[in-house]
N, C-alpha and C positions, 0 to 999 in steps of 0.2 A: 331391573335385571340384577341377578346376584353377581357380586364381584368375582372375578377370576383370581384364584389364589396360586396359580402355577408360577413360581419365581422366574423361570427361564422365559416363559411367555410374556411376563410383565416387562422384562428387560428388552425383549425383542420388539414388543409393541412400542415401548418408549423410544427406542432407537429409530424405528420407522416413522413414527409420528413426529419426532423431533426434526428429522431431515425434511419431511414433507412440509411441515409448518414453516421452516426457514426458507425452503425453496419458494413456496407460495408467497411468503412475505417479501422476498427479494423481487419476484415478478411484479408484485403490487406496489413495490417501493414503500413498504411499511416496516417499522422497527420489528425485528424478528421476535423479540421477547413478548410482544403483545399477543401474537398468534400462539406462541409457546405456552403462555399462561392460560389463554383461553382453551387450548387443546388439552392441557393438563387437567383443567377443571371439568371439561366435557368428558374425558375418558376415565376420570377418576371415580372413586366410590360414590360420589354424589351426582355423577353424570350417568353414563351408560354402564359404568362398572367394569370396563375392560382392563383397567390398570389398577392394581392394588399394591401400593408401595410397601405397606406393612407386611406383605407376604415375603419380602426380602429379609425381614428381621434386621439384625445388626449388619447384614451384608450391604444394606442400603448405604450406610455410612462408610463402609469400605470402598464402595463405588465412588462415593462423593470425594473421599480423600484422593483416590487414584486420579479422578478427573480434574480436580482442582490443581494437583501437582502439574499435570500436563498443560493446563490452561495458563498457569503462572509462568511456566518455562517458556511457552510460546509467546507470551507477552514480553518477557525479557529479551527473547531472541530478536524482536523487531525494534529494540531501542538502540540507536546509534550513539556511541559514546561521545563523538565529536559534537553532536547536537545537544546532548545532555549537558556537556560542559559549558556550552555557550549560554544555556538557560538555567544554570545551576542554582542561582539565587532564587528565582521564582519557584522552581520545583521544590527546593529545600523548604522554603517557607510554607508552601501549600501542604506538604506532607507532615509538617510539624505544627506550626501555629494554626494553619487552616484545619488540620485534623482536630486539634484541641478545641477550637471554637465550635466546630460542627458537633463534637461530642457533648460539650456543655449545652449548646443551643438545643439539640435534639432531645437531650435528657430533660431539660427544662420544659419543653413543649409537652412531652409525654406526661410529666408530673402535673403540670398546671392545667392542661386541657382535658386530660383523661382521668386525672386523679390517681394515677398509679403510684405505688410505693416507690421509695427511692431506689431499691434494689432492681426492680423491673425497669424503671425509667433509665437508669444509667446503662443497663444492658442494651436497651434499645438504642441509646446514643452511641454505644460502642459498635453496634452492628451496622449502622448507616453512615459511618464516616467514610466508607469505601465508595469508589465509583465503579470502575470495572472495564478492563480492556475488551472484553467480549461484547460490550455495548458501544464503547467509545470508538473503537477502530472501525467497525462497519459503518458507524454514523459519519465518520470523517473521510471514509475511503473515497467517495465520489464528490466531495465538497470543494476540493482544491483550495483548502484553507491555507493562509500564510504559514510558512514553515515554522516560525517561532511559536505561533499559537498552537499549531498541531503538535509540535514536540512537547510543549508544556502539558497539554491535555492527555496525550498518550502516556507520558512518563508518570504523571500523577496517578493515572488509573492503574498502571502496572505496579508501581512502588508502594502505593497505599494499601493494596490488597493484603500483603503479609502483615503490615502494621495493624490494619483493622482486625485481622484474625488474631494476632497476638494480644491486642487490646481487649477483644471480646473474651478470650480465654482467661486473661488476667482478671477481668471484672467478674466472670463467672465463678472463679475460685473465691473471690471476696464475698460474693453473694451466698454461696453455699457454705462457706466457712468464715464468717466475719469475725476478725480479731486483729489487733494491732500486730501481733506476732506474725500472723498469716500475711498481712499487708507487706511487711518488710521482707518476708520470705519470698512472696510472689514477685515483688519488685526485683529482687536479686535474680530470681529464676528467669524472668523475662529478659533482663540484661544479658545473662549468660546465653539464653537461647538465641538472641540476636547476634551476639558475638560468635558463637559456635556456628550458626547458620552462614554468616558472612565468610568465615574461614573455610568451612566445608564447601560452600558454593564456589569460591574462588579456586580452591584446589581441584575440585571435580570439573569445573569449567575448563581449566587449562589442560587437564589430563584428557578429557574428551576431545577437545580441539586438537591436541597433538595426535591423538589416535586417528582422527578423521583426516588430518593433513598428511601424516606419514604412513598411513595404511598399517598401523600397528594392530595386528590380530583381526583386521576387518577385511573380509573379501569384498570384491566389487559387487555392488547391489545391496549390501547389508548395512550400509551406513545409517540409513534412517531408523531402521528397527534397532540397531545397536544403540543409537542415541536415545531412543525411547526407553529401552531397557535400562540404560544407565541413569536416566532421569528418575524413573520409578524407584530404582534401587537407592539412589541418593536420597530421595524423599523419605522412604520407609526407614532407611538406616539412620538418618538424622533424627527422625521422630522417635525411633527406638532408643537412641542414646539420650536425647534431650528434647522432648516435645515442647512446643511445636516448631522447632528450628527448621524442619523440612521445608516449610513454606518460604522462608528466607533463602535457604540454600538453593532451591530450584530456580527461584527468580534471579539470584546472582549468577548462577551457572548459565542461564539463558542469556543474560547480558554479556557475559564473557565470551561464550561461543559465537554469539551474533556479531561481535566486534573483532574477532580474530579470523584471518583468512583461512578457510578450509576448502576442500575440494567439493563440498556438497552444499555450499551456501544457499543458493536459490532453491534447490531441490528439497533441502531440509526444511526451509521456511514453508514451502508449499505443502509438504507432507504434514507438518505440524498444524498448519492452518486448516487443512481438511479434517485432521483428527480432532482439532478443537471444535469445529462446527458440529461434528458427530457427538462429542461428549457434552457440549453445551445444550444441544437439543434434548438429549436423553435426560440430563440432570434436571432441566427446567420442567420437563413433562412429569418426571417422578416426584419432584418436590412440590410442584403446583398441585398435583393430584392428592398430595398428603395434607393440603390445607382445607379445612372445613369452611364452606361458604357461610355457614351460620356464624362462625367466629369473625369473619370479615364484616358481615352485616351488623354484628353486635357492637362493633366500634362506633357505628353511627356517624353523626356529624362531627363528633370530636376527632375521630380517626381521619376524616377528610381535612379537618382544620390543621391537624398535626402535619400531614403531608404537604398541604399548602404552605404552612409556615416554614417547613424545611426548604421548599423550592423558592419561595418569594422573599424570605427574610434571612434565614440562617445561612444558606449558601452564598448569596450575594454579599452579606455582611462579612462572612469569614474570608472571602476572596479579597474584598476591598481592604480589610485591615491587614491581612497577611502579606499582601503584595505592595504595601506602601514602601516607597523608596526603590522599588524595582523598575527597570526600564521597560514598562508596559504602558501603552496608551490607555486612555479612559475607555475607548471603544473595545480594546482587547480585554480589559478587566471586566467590562459589562458582559462580554460574550462568555468568558470563563465562568463568571458568576451565574449565568443562566443555564449552563450545560453541566449537569452532574448526574447522569443516569446511574442507578445502582444496577449491579449485574449478578452473575452467578455466585460469586464468593459471598455476597451478602445473603443470598438465598440459602446457600449450603451451610454457612455458619449459623444462620438463624434456626435452621432445622435441627442441627446438632445441639445448639443451646437449648432449644425447647425440649428436646428429648432428655437432656441432662437435668433440666428442671423437673420434668415429670418423674425421673428416676429418684430425685431427692425429695419428692412429694412437696415441691414448692409450687404454689399456684401461679398462674399467669403465663405459662409457656405457650399455650395455644393462642392467646391474645397477642403475645409478643410476635410470634411467627406470622399471624395474620396482618399485623401492622407493618412488619418488614416487607411482606409481599405486596401490600397496598402501596408502600413507598416505592418499591421496584416498579410496579405498574405505572404509578403516577409520574415518576421522574422519567421513565423511558418514553412514555407517550408524549409528554411535554417536550422533551429534548428532540424526539423524532419530528414533531410538528414544527418546533420553533427554530431548530438549528439552521436550516437552509435559508429561510427568509431573513432571519436575524443577521446571519453572516453577510447576506447581500445588502441589507439595509445599513449595516455598519461598515460596509466596504472592506471586508476582511478576506475576501476571496481573491485568489490569484487570477490574472488574465489567462486566456486560453493558451495552450501550448502551441503557439504558432511560429516559434523561432527555429531556425535551422542552425545548428552548431557545427562548424567545419573545423576539423583538426588538420591544420597545415595550410598556411597562406602561400602555397607554391603550386607548381604544375598547373592543373586546371582549376585550382581553388578560386583564384581571382576571376576568371571568366565565368565560373558557375555563380559566384556571388553577384557579379554584374547582372547576370540573367535573372536571378532570383529577385534582386532589388528592382529591376525593371518590371517584374510581375507583382510588386508590392509585398513581397515576403521578407520579413526581418531576418537578417543574417548576423551571426557572431562567429568570429574566428578565435580559435585557441591556438596559440603559436609560442614556441619556446625560443625561436631565433629572433634577436632584436632587430636585425636588418629587415627581415620579412615582416615583422610586426610593424615597423615604420612604413614600409611600402603599402601594406593594407590600410593603415590609418590614413596615409596620404590619399588613398583612393576613396576615402570617406566611409570605410567600414568600421564597425565596432570590433575591437580586438581585446582579448584577455591574454596578457603575457604571462607565461609560466608553464610548468610541467602539468599536462592534463591528467597525469596519474597521481597528482598531489591533491588531496581532498580540499585544501584551501583554494587551489586554482579553480576547481569545479564549483565551489561555493561562490566564488567571485563571478563565475560565468552564469550564475542564476539558472542552474540546470532545470529547476522546477518549471521554467517557462519554455523549455526546449521540447519540441515534439519530434524532431528528426535529427539524428546524429550522423555525421558523415566523416569517414576516415579518408583523407586525401594526401597524406604524406607519401614519400617515396618508399617507405617501409610498410609493406603490406601486413606484416605481423603486428606492428604497432597500431595500424589502422583498425584491425580486428579487435585488439585488446581495448582500444578506446571506445569503440562503439558498443562492445559487450558490457563494459563497465557503465557506460551511460544508460544502457537499458536496464541492467540488473540493480545498480545502486541508486539510480535517480528516476527510474520509471519512464524513461524516454520510449516513445511508442515505436518509432521506425528507425532502422539502422541500415546504412549503406556503406560499402567500402569500394574504393577504386582499385582495379587490378591491371597489371600490364600483360598478363597472359591468361589464357583460359583453356585448360587441357581438354576437359570433357564435361558432360552433365553431372558427373560424380562430384566435381568441385562445387558446382552450384548447390547440389543437395547438401553437402557438408556446410556450406554457408547458411542455407535455410534452416538446418537443424539448430543453428546458433541464433536463429531469428534475424539473419542478415540477408542482404542480396547485393549483387554487383551493381555499382553505380554506372550511369551512362548506358549507351546502347551496346556496349561490349568492352573488351580490354583496350587500353590505350597507353601509349608510351608517355608517362608523366614527365620525366626529365626533358624529353624532346619538346613537349608542349610548353614547359616552363621556359625554355630558351626562346621559343617562338614568341611567347607573350612578352617577355622582357625586351625583345628586339622589335616589338610593334608589328609582328607579322600575323596577328590573329584578329579577325573580325567576327563580331557576333551578329548574325542575321536571323530573321524570322522566316519560317517555312510553314506552309499549311498543307495538311494531308487532304488531298482531293481525289483519291483513287476511286474509280468506279468499281464497286464490288457486287457480285451477283447476290440477289436476295437470299438470305439464309446462310451465305458462306461467311466464314470468319475472316476478318481482315488479316493480312500478313503481319508478322512481328516486325519490329523496327529494322532488323537486319535481313529480312527476306526480300526476294526479288519478285515483284508482282508479274502477272502474265499480261495485264492490260496497261495502257499508257495513261498518264494524267490527262484530264480534260483540257484541251487546248484553249477553250473559251474562258477558263477561270485562272489562267496564269500564263507566263511566257512559255512559248514552245521551245523545248530543249531538244537538240539533236543528240540522241543517245549514242550515236556512232562516233561522235567527236569526243573521245575520252581515252585517257591513258589508263590502261588496265594493270599497271604495275601494282603488285600486291603489297609491296613493302612501304607504301606511302600512306601514312596516317593523316588523311586529308581533312577530316571533319569529325566533330564530336557533338552528339545531341545532348544538350545540357538540361533543359527543362521543357515541359509541355504544358500548355494552357488549354483547358477544356472548359468552355463557358467562362466563369469567373474564378476558376480554381487552377492554381499553378502547382505543378508537381515536378519532382525530380525525375528525370528519365532514368530508368533502370532496366535491367535485363528482362524482367517480367512484363514490361509495358507492351500493350497491344494498341496500335493506333486506331482511331475512329475518324471518319470523315468530319472535317471541321476543326480537328485538333491543330493547334499552332505551336510549333517547336522553336525554341531558341537554340541555334546551332553555332558552335565555334568553327570557323573556317580558316584553314591555312591559306593566307592571302595569295602566295605564288601558285597554289593549286586550286584556286577558287572555282574555276570553270569545271574542272574534273569533279570536284566535290558536289557541285550543283547537279551534274549529270548523274552521279551515283545516287543522290537523294531523289532525283526525279524518277529513277528506276524503281524506287520504293514507294512512290506515290506522293512525294513531298515537292512542292513548287514554291519558289520565292514569294514572299508576301511583304508588302510595304506597310500595312497597318499593324501597329503594335498591339499586343494583348492588353486586356484591362489592367489598370494600375491598382485596382482594389481587390486583387485576387487573394485567395487563401492557399496556404501550403497544403500539400497532400501527396497521394501516390495513386497512380492508375495502374491497372493490370494486377498481376499477382503480388500481394504484399509478402514481406518476410514471414516465415512459418510461425504460426501461433499468434499472429496479430491481425486485427481487422484494419481495413483502410482507415486512414486518418480522416 
């Protein structure tokens, strides 16, 4: 089939094919780049001929520049400065000594195994020193890797991209104009580019962050596109003044904005993540379609040996040497040495370099591009196949998020912790009051003393092990802030807040829009329950839901009154007429619910099912009234405790935007 030469159609097909390939790869749990490379080859001139990158002319490299700028900014946006600082030594050595060793090793392999001239060999070495956030971050997303290891790999992949691009540009100038004078001139230019990019990125990052925080010239809803426009302008302006400083500038600006509090933090990250997926797919399709399969086959066994040498010898050796003296275990160094997939920056710079060589009538550009793409494919496939089993084998993965973090050892906090512990769910308190901290510790609970809005306190709390965050202080605003921070900054799945009043369903909708829900079976007077618990007037008892429900009819919610009575043969008979109907008595609180072997926090969206077992806090003087109230809802006292090996979770409707744990 003759290739299509319509530029707009080429871009449209590349966008569609890129998104489809990444979507399918995610469903199949395969590295996205594998399908992207295959799709590019299939749709390109040597396949069905639907995509012809050469029809874009010089516009192809304009698209590449635009996309790489956004990708590097997005990578910097996800780097947390506090974590970077803790792993500073390892990161610094990997992007300096590690880069140098990879450059020398890759150049030597290309020269010795393929017989390439020194100029082509060192160009290859410069192009493959990078890894790439577009490959590393999806690879690590679902692995639950230990935080130190994850931070090092992500930071290396982001920070090394502009370094690799600068190094490749530096080597390209030496290859096209080899001379001692040019060497000195280019060295000075690279130093100036790095310095200029750092200053411009810092300035632009602070300005954009200030604009986002204080609504300077930005209408509501325009924050993301304003940031996008600012990043593209920053990249092009810096490159126009001192190329290629734009790569450094956008990366630094991303780190600055990502670590300053703005009003669009999570929304901006999600927007940039979606945009990066779109651009990465399009770029890989276009660039892979531009690689001739004959050039890849022409590399032969030598090309495969070079790729194998990079993976099995150069990368492990560079990691081992560059991280000597750093506080990393042998297992961590082995894992870092095994995981180094190359990404979109290597592909983009390789295509630009090959085009520059062709323009200068220097042979080898096609072979160079083919070897870089072979390296990308080989390293991505190996990392995708090896990462998960290797992390498991080396015991570098975190345990499951089964811990419940409770902010506030007061009110109903201690009764809730007792109920969770009885169900086998690990509990951690975060408390800033020393007296309450002591009380919780005396009760045998784990407690982190400190301000929960201090990053150091949250790090000590090991929030990466927390699956549910609970706000249980007397300050409802602080409760919501804590749970929202736990979800947004630490990826906690579920969030619940205790409330003392509940006006209408509008309140609940507002909570759910924030990904939260009300704890317990409704609002409760926290200070009152705190006094009761301290005076020993609270009992925790088990109740089983035994209501007869008509087939196909939904069970009533926790606060509803059923029309039928509990089955008398499955629990004590309660006289529902013997009850004090005073509405101002907060007599009981449903704390947790056990269904099978799964223990869940009771929350407003919970809907009971026959056989559910609830742990209920009862006000001892009003115990009989509380039992009658519960009986009217289908709950009867139970003597058998729920299983002790239960898992934490949530029943009923989870907070908005989250699946059940």
